[in-house]
N, C-alpha and C positions, 0 to 999 in steps of 0.2 A: 761698453760691450764692443764697439768698433775697434777701440785700442787693443782690447784683449784678442780679438780675431786677427788683426794685422800682426800683432806681436807673435801670436801662435803660428801664423803662416810663415813669417820670416824664420822662426825656429825650425819649422818643418823643412823649408828650403835648405837651410844650412845643414841640417841633419842628412838630407838627401844627398847633398854634395859630398859630405864626409863618407857616407856609405858607398857612394859611387867609386870613390878613391880608397876604398877600405884596404886594399893590398899595397898601399904605398905609405910613405911617411906621414901622410895626411891624418891617418887614424890615430897613431900615438901622439901626434902634435895636438890634435883636437881633444883627445882625452886629457892630456896634460893641462890644456887651457881650462877645461871644465873643472878639473881638480883644483887648480889655482883659485878660481872664482869661488868654488864651494868652500874651500878652506878659509878664504878671506871672510866669507859670510859667517862662517861658524866662529872664527876668532873674534869677529866684530860683535857677535851675539854675547860673548863673555868679556867684552871690552879688553881684548888682548891684541887687537889689530894695530895698535899704536906702539906696542912694545917691539921695536924693530928686530932685535936678535931672535926673539921667539917667532915673529912673523917670517923672517928670512929662513930660519931653520925648518919650520913646518912646510913652507912653500917649496923649498928646495927638495925636501923629502917627497913631496907630492909630484913635483915636476919630473923627477928622474924615474919614478916607478914605471910609467907606461913604456919607457924606452928600454928599461931592464927587462920587462916582460916581453918586449918585442924582439929580444935576442935569445929567447928560450930554445930548448931542444926540439920544439915542434914548429919552428919557424918556417913559413911557407911563402913569404912574399916573393922570393926569388923566382918562383915558378909561375908567377902571374903574367898574363899576356899583355898587360898594360904597357904601352911603349913610352910612357913618361918617366919621371924620376923614380928610381927604385932605391930601396934601402941597400947600402953598400956592403953588406955582410951577410953571412949565412950562419946557421947554428953550428954546423960541423966545423967551420974554420975559425969561428970567433969565440964562442962561449958555450959551455955545457950547462945542463940544468942545475948541477950542484954549485957551480961558480955563480950562476945567476942568483940562486937563493942566498949565497954567502954575501954577495955584493949588496943585495937588498937589505939583509940583516945588518951589515956594518953601517950602511948609510943611515938606516933608521936609528941605530944605537948612537951614532955620532950626533945626529940631530937632537935626539933626546938628551944627550949629554949637554949640548949647548943650552937647551931649555932649562935643565936643572941648574946649571951654572948661573944663568940669568936670574932664576928664582932665588938663589942664594944671595946674589948681589942686591936684589930688589925685594927681599922678603917682607919688608914693611908695606910694599905696594901691591904685591901679587899674592893672592890667596891660593891655598893648595887645591881648592876646587877648580880654579881656573887652569892651573898647571896640569892636573890630571885630565881635565876635559880636553885641553889642547893635545896632550899625548894620545888620548883615545882617538880623536878625529884624525890626527896625523897618521895613525896606523890604518884606521878603518877606511877613510875616504880614498886614499891612493890605491890601497890593495883591492878594494871592492870595485872601483871604477876601472882599474887596469884589467879587470876580468874581461872587459870588452875586447882588449887585444888578444887575450888568451883564447876567448871564444872564437874570434875570427881565425885564429891559427889552428884551431882544433881539427878542422877538416879542409883540405885543399879545395874540394868541390862544393862543400856545403857551408863554408865559413860565413858568407854573407847572410844566408838564410838563418843560420843559428844566431848570428849577431842581432838580426832583426827580431827574432823570436825572443831572445834574451831581454832586449829592450822593451818589447811589447808585453812581456810577462807581467809587468806592473801596470802598464797603461791600459791593457785589455781589461784587467781586473777593475781598474778605476771606472772605466766606461760601463762595464757590466753592472758594477755596484751602483752606479749613479742611476741608470735606467730601472734597475730592479727596485732600488730604494724609492724612486719617484712613483712607481706603479704599485708597489706592495708594502713599502716601508711603514711600520707602525711602532716597532720596538727599538729604542735607542741602543746602539752598541757601546759607546763610551761618551755619554752626554757631556761630561765635564771636560773632556779633551777635544772631541770633535762632535759637536751637537748634531751635525747633519748626517752622520753615518748611522745606519740602521742594521740590525741583525739580518733582516731580509735582504738588504743590499749587499751585505757581506757574503751571504750564501750565494746570491746571484752572481757576484763577482767571481767566486770560486768556480761555480758551474760553468760560467761563460768562458773563463780562461781554460779550464780543463777541456771543454768541447772544442774550442778554437785550436788548441794545441794538438788534440787528437786528430782533427781533420787535416791541419797543416802538415803534420809529420807523416800522415798516411799518403797525402797527395805528393809530398816531396819524395817519399819512398817508392812511389810508383803504383800505389794501390792499397786497398784496405788490408791491414794485417792486425789481428787481434792483439798480439803481444805489443806491437808498436803503439797501437791506439791506447791500450791500457796504461802502458808506461808513460806515454805522452800526457794522457789525461791526469794521471797522478802528479806528474811533474808540474803541469799547469796549475793544478789545485794547490799544491804546496807553495809554488811561487806566488800565487794570489794571497795566501795566508801570510807568507813572509813579507810580501810587499805592504800589506795592511799594517803589520807590526811596525815596519819601517816608517810608514806614513804617520801612524799614531805616535811613535817615539819622537819624530821630528816636531810634530804638533805640540807634544807635551813640553818639549824644551822651549818652544816659542811661548807657550802660555806661562811657564814658570819664570821666564825672563821678561815677559811683557811685550813681546814682538808680535806684530801682525804678519809680516813677511820677513824672510831672511835678507832680501835685497830688492833692488829695483831694476835689475838688468833686463828683465822682460816685463815691460809695462802691462799691467793687468793680470800678470801671472806671479809677480814677485821675483825672487832670485832663483838661481839654478838649484839651490838646495830645496826650494819649494817644488821644483819640477822633478828632481832626481832623488828625493828622499826615499821613495819606495824602491826605485831602481837600485839604489845603493845596497839594499838587502837582497834584491832579486838576482842580480847578475852573478854573484858568487854561488848562490844556491843553484841557479841554472847550470853554471859551469860544472859544479860538483855532480849534478845529476848526469850530465853528458859524459863525464869521465868515468863515473861508477857504472852506469848502465849501458853506455854506448848505443843509444837509441837509433842513431843513423850509422 
């Protein structure tokens, strides 16, 4: 328990530092490092981490995505008052959204090509299930986690607030589900995948996230507003559901391959995939809600 607490505290401190420097190169670098570790853990899960060409291709695709997203047409770092190192470019002078998407597409395609060529050369050693799993996570993980950069850039004044809310969308649900499950939990949600999750806890997590989102967005907006609180509650509830799906999906993969944890980078907690499995689904969902409904 002590190891788990210390490890969690260290993680919180690191996250706080990254959030403090959210409008500098620190954020995309941190996101890239998280992606690198998550991809390695996932490739290790299907025994592809020792296939160097596949590892390099997938990791390269993961590393560059946060920086590509950091040069999008809604880039705001240059306006930040922080006096330390700044990103050396702006959206208007460096790259537009269409080119941003094109570069992302080409890099992903090239990395996929390397993986397929490697598969052809080692078809007696590599199974198609492994190849398509690697391709799936190579696209999903970088794009989903890079949403942190996009969320931060969404609003010049509210970027940090939105980034925190996006990350907490999954973690608030976990906390609410845990306490609701302990107090009221009687009916198992998915006993064969996650024996500790209950239907009561699941509902509690949804309600907790929705209420916290409604309060937080109203406070940030300067006062109670029915439309804001309603949309925020719905967004929080949807994020809680999506986060649970992500958590269960990651747990199902571990059970099918016989893993307890994806890694050991956080003693007592497992790997980064164990910590960010639900966040992986929540971040893009949160970003989509913000773009579509413009709550703030």
